[in-house]
VEXDREN-607660 format. One record per atom (N, C-alpha, C): atom name; y negated, z, x. Coordinates in pm, 1 decimal. Example, Ala and Ser with C-alpha at 12.3 -4.5 7.8 and 13.67 -1.06 7.14 Angstrom:
# residues 2
{N; {569.0; 780.0; 1319.0}}
{CA; {450.0; 780.0; 1230.0}}
{C; {330.0; 780.0; 1320.0}}
{N; {225.0; 708.0; 1285.0}}
{CA; {106.0; 714.0; 1367.0}}
{C; {-3.0; 787.0; 1290.0}}
//
This chain:
# residues 86
{N; {-215.9; 379.0; -767.7}}
{CA; {-87.4; 459.9; -685.1}}
{C; {-237.7; 533.8; -582.5}}
{N; {-305.6; 466.3; -515.2}}
{CA; {-429.2; 509.6; -415.6}}
{C; {-571.0; 442.7; -450.6}}
{N; {-628.2; 509.9; -510.5}}
{CA; {-778.6; 424.8; -533.8}}
{C; {-855.2; 421.2; -424.4}}
{N; {-852.7; 474.9; -329.6}}
{CA; {-947.1; 450.2; -213.6}}
{C; {-893.0; 326.3; -138.8}}
{N; {-787.5; 275.0; -166.2}}
{CA; {-764.3; 114.6; -101.3}}
{C; {-862.1; 11.9; -122.0}}
{N; {-935.3; -4.3; -223.5}}
{CA; {-1029.4; -93.4; -249.8}}
{C; {-1153.1; -91.3; -185.9}}
{N; {-1183.4; 23.2; -134.9}}
{CA; {-1310.8; 62.6; -46.3}}
{C; {-1266.8; 39.7; 85.5}}
{N; {-1142.2; 50.5; 161.5}}
{CA; {-1076.0; 99.5; 251.0}}
{C; {-1134.8; -45.6; 321.5}}
{N; {-1140.2; -43.0; 494.9}}
{CA; {-1205.2; -182.9; 544.2}}
{C; {-1081.8; -251.6; 575.3}}
{N; {-980.9; -195.0; 534.2}}
{CA; {-831.6; -292.7; 547.5}}
{C; {-803.7; -367.8; 443.8}}
{N; {-864.4; -348.7; 317.0}}
{CA; {-805.9; -429.2; 182.4}}
{C; {-829.4; -561.5; 193.1}}
{N; {-868.4; -641.0; 282.0}}
{CA; {-900.2; -786.0; 304.5}}
{C; {-799.8; -829.5; 436.8}}
{N; {-750.3; -716.5; 480.2}}
{CA; {-655.9; -729.8; 586.9}}
{C; {-492.4; -773.1; 570.6}}
{N; {-407.6; -840.2; 623.3}}
{CA; {-284.1; -886.2; 602.7}}
{C; {-239.0; -753.8; 669.8}}
{N; {-161.1; -744.2; 538.2}}
{CA; {-80.6; -580.6; 509.8}}
{C; {26.1; -578.3; 649.0}}
{N; {91.9; -690.2; 667.4}}
{CA; {218.8; -692.3; 755.6}}
{C; {150.2; -640.5; 920.5}}
{N; {6.7; -636.7; 937.7}}
{CA; {-10.0; -620.2; 1079.1}}
{C; {-37.4; -456.8; 1081.9}}
{N; {-25.1; -370.0; 966.5}}
{CA; {-6.6; -249.4; 978.5}}
{C; {126.1; -178.5; 984.3}}
{N; {249.4; -256.4; 1013.1}}
{CA; {382.0; -185.4; 981.3}}
{C; {438.5; -249.8; 1145.1}}
{N; {485.1; -166.7; 1207.4}}
{CA; {568.3; -205.7; 1338.0}}
{C; {629.3; -327.7; 1314.7}}
{N; {695.4; -390.4; 1435.7}}
{CA; {785.7; -522.7; 1451.9}}
{C; {962.1; -459.5; 1406.4}}
{N; {984.3; -509.2; 1350.0}}
{CA; {1142.4; -445.7; 1346.4}}
{C; {1190.0; -431.3; 1413.8}}
{N; {1279.1; -341.2; 1444.4}}
{CA; {1355.7; -291.7; 1582.3}}
{C; {1260.3; -181.1; 1654.3}}
{N; {1147.1; -199.5; 1660.1}}
{CA; {1059.0; -150.4; 1760.5}}
{C; {924.6; -40.4; 1702.2}}
{N; {878.3; 18.6; 1759.9}}
{CA; {783.4; 117.1; 1726.0}}
{C; {639.0; 33.0; 1778.8}}
{N; {657.8; -83.0; 1808.0}}
{CA; {512.9; -149.0; 1850.3}}
{C; {443.2; -231.7; 1720.4}}
{N; {326.7; -195.4; 1715.3}}
{CA; {232.8; -268.1; 1592.0}}
{C; {205.5; -419.4; 1701.5}}
{N; {205.4; -496.6; 1575.5}}
{CA; {154.2; -648.5; 1637.7}}
{C; {19.8; -662.4; 1698.7}}
{N; {-76.5; -574.7; 1633.5}}
{CA; {-213.0; -620.0; 1693.8}}
{C; {-300.8; -438.5; 1661.9}}
{N; {-218.7; -356.0; 1763.6}}
{CA; {-257.5; -223.3; 1749.4}}
{C; {-394.8; -201.1; 1793.8}}
{N; {-441.4; -287.2; 1861.2}}
{CA; {-610.8; -261.1; 1893.8}}
{C; {-683.4; -323.2; 1760.6}}
{N; {-659.0; -426.7; 1698.2}}
{CA; {-691.0; -460.8; 1586.4}}
{C; {-711.0; -354.2; 1490.3}}
{N; {-612.3; -317.1; 1465.0}}
{CA; {-551.7; -195.1; 1343.8}}
{C; {-659.7; -73.8; 1388.6}}
{N; {-661.3; -40.9; 1486.5}}
{CA; {-749.6; 70.3; 1549.8}}
{C; {-877.6; 66.5; 1510.6}}
{N; {-919.8; -69.1; 1549.4}}
{CA; {-1075.5; -72.1; 1556.1}}
{C; {-1113.7; -105.4; 1394.1}}
{N; {-1019.5; -151.1; 1305.9}}
{CA; {-1028.4; -154.8; 1172.7}}
{C; {-1070.7; 0.1; 1066.1}}
{N; {-977.6; 86.9; 1138.0}}
{CA; {-957.8; 232.9; 1084.7}}
{C; {-1035.1; 304.7; 1126.9}}
{N; {-1117.8; 273.8; 1270.3}}
{CA; {-1181.6; 351.5; 1296.9}}
{C; {-1328.6; 388.7; 1254.1}}
{N; {-1397.4; 268.7; 1168.8}}
{CA; {-1500.8; 255.3; 1110.7}}
{C; {-1506.6; 293.2; 966.2}}
{N; {-1363.0; 327.0; 941.4}}
{CA; {-1364.1; 299.5; 778.7}}
{C; {-1385.8; 429.7; 716.5}}
{N; {-1457.2; 436.9; 585.4}}
{CA; {-1533.6; 524.6; 546.0}}
{C; {-1436.9; 597.9; 423.4}}
{N; {-1299.4; 530.1; 442.0}}
{CA; {-1219.9; 626.3; 350.9}}
{C; {-1098.6; 682.0; 433.3}}
{N; {-1136.1; 655.1; 546.8}}
{CA; {-996.5; 702.0; 655.7}}
{C; {-941.7; 834.6; 632.1}}
{N; {-989.1; 943.8; 625.7}}
{CA; {-976.3; 1062.5; 597.8}}
{C; {-900.9; 1091.8; 452.8}}
{N; {-940.0; 974.5; 350.7}}
{CA; {-839.1; 985.2; 239.3}}
{C; {-726.1; 936.9; 256.9}}
{N; {-705.7; 813.0; 324.2}}
{CA; {-605.5; 748.9; 360.5}}
{C; {-485.4; 825.5; 440.2}}
{N; {-550.3; 907.8; 548.5}}
{CA; {-457.5; 981.7; 588.8}}
{C; {-402.2; 1089.6; 555.2}}
{N; {-478.2; 1133.3; 410.4}}
{CA; {-440.2; 1268.4; 358.2}}
{C; {-301.8; 1233.0; 249.6}}
{N; {-345.6; 1099.9; 204.6}}
{CA; {-220.5; 1025.7; 113.9}}
{C; {-83.7; 1020.0; 211.2}}
{N; {-123.9; 955.9; 335.7}}
{CA; {-12.7; 964.1; 416.6}}
{C; {65.6; 1052.5; 458.3}}
{N; {-10.4; 1160.1; 485.7}}
{CA; {71.3; 1294.5; 507.7}}
{C; {118.3; 1338.5; 405.8}}
{N; {78.3; 1323.3; 279.4}}
{CA; {146.9; 1388.3; 207.6}}
{C; {300.0; 1313.8; 120.1}}
{N; {248.8; 1149.9; 136.5}}
{CA; {396.4; 1077.7; 100.6}}
{C; {446.7; 1021.5; 193.6}}
{N; {558.8; 968.9; 189.4}}
{CA; {661.8; 950.5; 302.6}}
{C; {686.7; 768.7; 327.3}}
{N; {510.4; 760.8; 374.7}}
{CA; {501.5; 607.5; 363.5}}
{C; {524.1; 547.4; 504.4}}
{N; {531.1; 419.8; 518.0}}
{CA; {578.0; 329.7; 668.7}}
{C; {417.9; 267.1; 701.4}}
{N; {419.4; 257.9; 849.2}}
{CA; {303.8; 176.0; 885.4}}
{C; {196.1; 232.1; 916.8}}
{N; {70.0; 177.5; 920.4}}
{CA; {-3.4; 279.4; 1011.4}}
{C; {-116.5; 308.0; 904.2}}
{N; {-129.0; 454.2; 899.8}}
{CA; {-228.4; 475.4; 790.7}}
{C; {-333.5; 569.9; 821.4}}
{N; {-470.5; 567.5; 800.2}}
{CA; {-559.9; 680.3; 812.3}}
{C; {-587.7; 662.8; 980.2}}
{N; {-538.9; 562.1; 1059.1}}
{CA; {-573.5; 570.3; 1197.2}}
{C; {-468.9; 669.1; 1247.2}}
{N; {-340.5; 641.1; 1211.6}}
{CA; {-234.8; 705.1; 1302.5}}
{C; {-92.8; 631.6; 1234.4}}
{N; {-8.7; 634.5; 1326.4}}
{CA; {110.5; 572.7; 1338.3}}
{C; {228.0; 689.3; 1266.7}}
{N; {355.8; 613.3; 1251.0}}
{CA; {480.2; 716.9; 1181.4}}
{C; {470.3; 830.2; 1265.8}}
{N; {484.4; 804.1; 1370.4}}
{CA; {512.8; 918.5; 1473.0}}
{C; {420.2; 1034.8; 1475.6}}
{N; {286.4; 999.9; 1514.1}}
{CA; {170.7; 1080.9; 1480.1}}
{C; {175.4; 1147.5; 1364.2}}
{N; {188.9; 1090.9; 1240.8}}
{CA; {202.1; 1170.8; 1106.5}}
{C; {310.1; 1290.1; 1120.2}}
{N; {392.1; 1243.0; 1185.1}}
{CA; {559.5; 1348.9; 1186.1}}
{C; {494.1; 1473.8; 1241.9}}
{N; {418.5; 1440.6; 1346.0}}
{CA; {385.7; 1541.5; 1467.1}}
{C; {273.2; 1608.0; 1384.9}}
{N; {181.4; 1553.9; 1316.9}}
{CA; {104.0; 1634.6; 1209.0}}
{C; {164.2; 1728.5; 1121.4}}
{N; {254.0; 1654.3; 1004.5}}
{CA; {319.0; 1732.3; 935.8}}
{C; {383.7; 1843.4; 974.9}}
{N; {454.7; 1851.9; 1085.0}}
{CA; {499.9; 1938.6; 1162.2}}
{C; {420.3; 2056.4; 1183.6}}
{N; {306.3; 2013.1; 1234.8}}
{CA; {217.1; 2108.0; 1282.3}}
{C; {163.6; 2188.2; 1145.4}}
{N; {127.8; 2090.2; 1071.5}}
{CA; {84.0; 2150.8; 939.5}}
{C; {139.5; 2183.8; 817.5}}
{N; {282.8; 2194.3; 868.3}}
{CA; {383.3; 2238.2; 752.5}}
{C; {362.2; 2130.9; 624.4}}
{N; {344.5; 2055.2; 634.6}}
{CA; {353.2; 1949.7; 522.5}}
{C; {490.3; 1867.1; 517.4}}
{N; {550.3; 1903.8; 387.8}}
{CA; {679.8; 1817.9; 352.1}}
{C; {627.4; 1721.3; 256.6}}
{N; {628.6; 1597.7; 280.4}}
{CA; {580.0; 1467.4; 234.8}}
{C; {665.0; 1448.0; 119.6}}
{N; {584.6; 1388.7; -4.7}}
{CA; {652.5; 1365.6; -127.9}}
{C; {708.6; 1225.7; -95.6}}
{N; {834.4; 1215.2; -155.2}}
{CA; {905.8; 1075.6; -148.3}}
{C; {811.5; 974.5; -289.6}}
{N; {770.1; 847.6; -205.7}}
{CA; {699.4; 758.8; -315.5}}
{C; {769.0; 727.3; -425.0}}
{N; {897.7; 704.8; -412.1}}
{CA; {975.7; 671.0; -582.2}}
{C; {965.6; 772.1; -715.6}}
{N; {921.6; 909.0; -640.2}}
{CA; {890.1; 991.4; -718.7}}
{C; {740.1; 973.0; -801.5}}
{N; {660.5; 890.5; -746.1}}
{CA; {536.3; 873.3; -794.0}}
{C; {566.1; 755.4; -899.4}}
{N; {668.5; 672.0; -929.5}}
{CA; {713.8; 570.4; -992.3}}
{C; {763.6; 602.9; -1121.5}}
{N; {748.7; 700.7; -1184.3}}
{CA; {751.2; 747.5; -1329.0}}
{C; {695.6; 704.0; -1429.2}}
//
């Protein structure tokens, strides 16, 4: 699905840390996530994937809200993930 994942700084991190707490827009450890993403060598690929696909959580050093703003600014219509599972 996304080959860059194995090279990402977050490869060994608990995936739950990258999703907002249910019912809020707050990430459990935003400072930790930002530190992990800031030095990642594949952050650009991660962000590109997240902008082009309708993914949830923190990707490419951005929140879901930040990606919605970027998509609107860049005129990107994200692809639904289920379309990639054929």
